[in-house]
C-alpha positions in Angstrom: 0.0 0.0 0.0 1.1 3.5 -0.6 -0.5 6.8 0.3 0.2 10.5 -0.5 -0.6 12.5 2.7 -2.4 15.0 0.5 -4.9 12.3 -0.5 -5.8 11.6 3.1 -7.9 13.5 5.6 -6.1 14.7 8.7 -7.9 12.0 10.7 -6.6 9.3 8.3 -3.1 10.6 8.6 -3.4 10.6 12.4 -4.5 7.0 12.3 -1.5 5.9 10.2 1.0 7.8 12.2 -0.3 6.7 15.6 -0.6 3.1 14.4 3.0 2.7 13.4 5.2 5.3 15.2 5.2 3.3 18.4 5.6 3.4 21.3 5.3 7.2 21.7 6.5 8.8 25.0 3.8 10.7 26.9 4.3 14.2 28.2 2.1 14.5 31.3 2.0 18.3 31.6 1.0 20.4 34.6 0.2 24.1 34.0 -1.5 26.7 36.2 -4.5 28.9 35.4 -4.9 32.5 36.2 -6.7 31.8 39.5 -4.2 29.2 40.6 -6.0 26.1 39.4 -3.5 23.4 38.5 -4.2 21.5 35.3 -2.8 18.2 34.3 -3.1 16.6 30.9 -1.3 13.9 28.8 0.1 14.5 25.3 1.5 11.7 23.2 2.9 13.6 20.3 6.0 14.4 22.4 9.7 14.1 22.6 13.0 15.7 23.7 15.1 17.4 21.0 18.5 17.8 22.6 20.5 18.6 25.7 22.1 21.9 25.1 19.7 23.5 25.8 17.5 20.7 27.1 14.4 21.1 24.8 11.2 19.2 24.6 8.2 19.6 22.3 4.6 18.4 22.4 1.6 19.1 20.2 -1.7 20.5 21.5 -4.7 20.1 19.3 -7.9 21.9 19.6 -10.8 20.1 21.3 -13.2 18.4 19.0 -15.6 21.3 19.4 -12.9 23.8 18.4 -12.1 25.1 21.9 -8.5 25.7 23.0 -7.3 23.3 25.6 -6.6 24.6 29.1 -2.9 23.6 29.0 -2.3 25.9 26.0 -4.3 28.8 27.5 -2.2 28.5 30.7 1.1 28.2 28.9 0.4 31.2 26.7 -0.4 33.2 29.8 2.5 32.2 32.1 5.2 30.7 29.9 5.7 27.9 32.4 4.8 24.3 32.7 6.2 21.0 34.0 6.6 17.8 31.9 6.4 14.5 33.7 7.1 11.0 32.5 4.6 8.4 33.6 5.3 5.0 35.0 3.0 2.0 35.5 1.6 2.8 39.0 0.5 6.2 37.6 -0.8 5.1 34.2 -4.5 5.0 35.1 -4.3 8.5 36.7 -2.5 9.8 33.7 -5.1 8.4 31.4 -7.9 9.8 33.5 -6.5 13.4 33.3 -7.1 13.3 29.6 -10.9 13.8 30.2 -12.8 16.9 29.4 -12.6 18.7 32.7 -13.9 22.3 33.0 -11.1 25.0 33.4 -12.0 25.6 37.1 -11.5 21.9 38.0 -8.0 20.8 38.9 -7.4 17.3 37.6 -4.8 16.5 40.3 -7.3 17.6 43.1 -10.2 15.7 41.5 -8.1 12.5 41.1 -6.3 12.7 44.5 -2.8 13.3 43.0 -0.3 14.9 45.2 1.4 18.1 44.1 4.8 19.4 45.2 6.3 22.8 44.7 8.7 23.3 41.8 12.0 25.0 42.3 12.3 27.4 39.4 8.8 27.8 38.0 5.5 28.6 39.8 3.7 25.6 38.3 3.6 22.7 40.8 4.8 19.2 39.8 3.2 15.8 40.4 5.0 14.6 43.5 4.9 10.8 42.6 6.1 11.1 39.0 9.4 9.3 38.4 10.8 12.2 36.4 9.7 15.8 36.0 11.2 18.6 34.0 10.4 22.2 34.9 10.1 24.1 31.7 9.8 27.7 30.4 8.4 28.2 27.0 11.1 28.4 24.3 8.8 28.8 21.3 5.2 28.1 20.2 4.6 27.4 16.6 1.1 27.4 15.0 0.4 24.5 12.6 -2.6 25.1 10.3 -4.5 27.0 13.0 -5.7 23.9 14.7 -2.7 22.8 16.7 0.3 24.3 18.4 3.8 22.9 18.8 4.9 23.9 22.3 8.7 23.9 22.8 9.9 24.0 26.3 13.4 24.5 27.7 14.1 22.4 30.8 15.3 24.6 33.7 15.2 21.9 36.4 15.0 18.1 36.7 13.4 16.0 39.5 14.1 12.3 39.6 12.6 9.8 42.0 15.6 8.9 44.3 15.6 5.1 44.0 15.5 5.3 40.2 18.9 7.0 39.7 22.5 6.0 40.2 24.1 9.4 40.9 27.7 8.2 40.5 27.2 6.4 37.1 24.5 8.9 36.0 22.3 6.0 34.9 18.7 4.9 35.6 18.0 1.7 37.5 16.0 0.1 34.7 14.9 -2.8 36.9 13.0 -0.3 38.9 11.8 2.1 36.2 8.8 1.0 34.1 7.8 4.0 32.0 4.5 3.9 30.1 4.3 4.7 26.4 1.3 5.3 24.1 0.4 2.7 21.5 -2.7 3.0 19.3 -6.3 3.8 20.3 -6.6 3.3 24.1 -3.6 0.9 24.4 -0.4 1.6 26.3 2.8 -0.3 26.8 5.5 -0.5 29.5 9.2 -1.0 29.1 10.5 -3.9 31.2 12.4 -6.2 28.9 16.0 -5.9 27.8 17.2 -6.7 24.3 20.9 -6.9 23.8 22.3 -6.2 20.3 25.9 -5.9 19.2 26.9 -2.3 18.4 25.9 -1.1 15.0 28.7 0.0 12.7 29.5 3.6 13.1 28.0 3.7 16.6 29.9 3.9 19.8 
């Protein structure tokens, strides 16, 4: 089979990309509204782009009815947010924060998620997350008027203590089970190791 993207609807392109570009990391983003309400929402068009500076990017689409999502409203106003990585114990809560909550309802409060103060931004972080990156907006790019690419510069990292070997600067993979997005409502966890010989040209 072969398709030209221009021959497909946006929904059909979405289905192809999300069916085969797998697994996708999930940005579980907290942001804060003008009245102090803390919003949390997952985004699975997400990745990091480099380390100097540490940049991440995630895409925020409009809601099906055309409304702007609370996360984007908050980030545009404050220029700050926190990106978290989800692990297996938090997977259900992460999924549940993707619901259509009103702007005056805090998903962490509604779902009983603990918040902790951030160190360099005003937006709180999810206390139990295995990894959190406090971010300031680096750039926002409009794409076709119906989605925004939000680039964040990481200004502080939080790592759950037992997951990190400070001397070797390595994660304890036997303890870390991150969750990725598959297709539709399916998720995956990383818990198996596959050993391959180094590829030519790689160190």
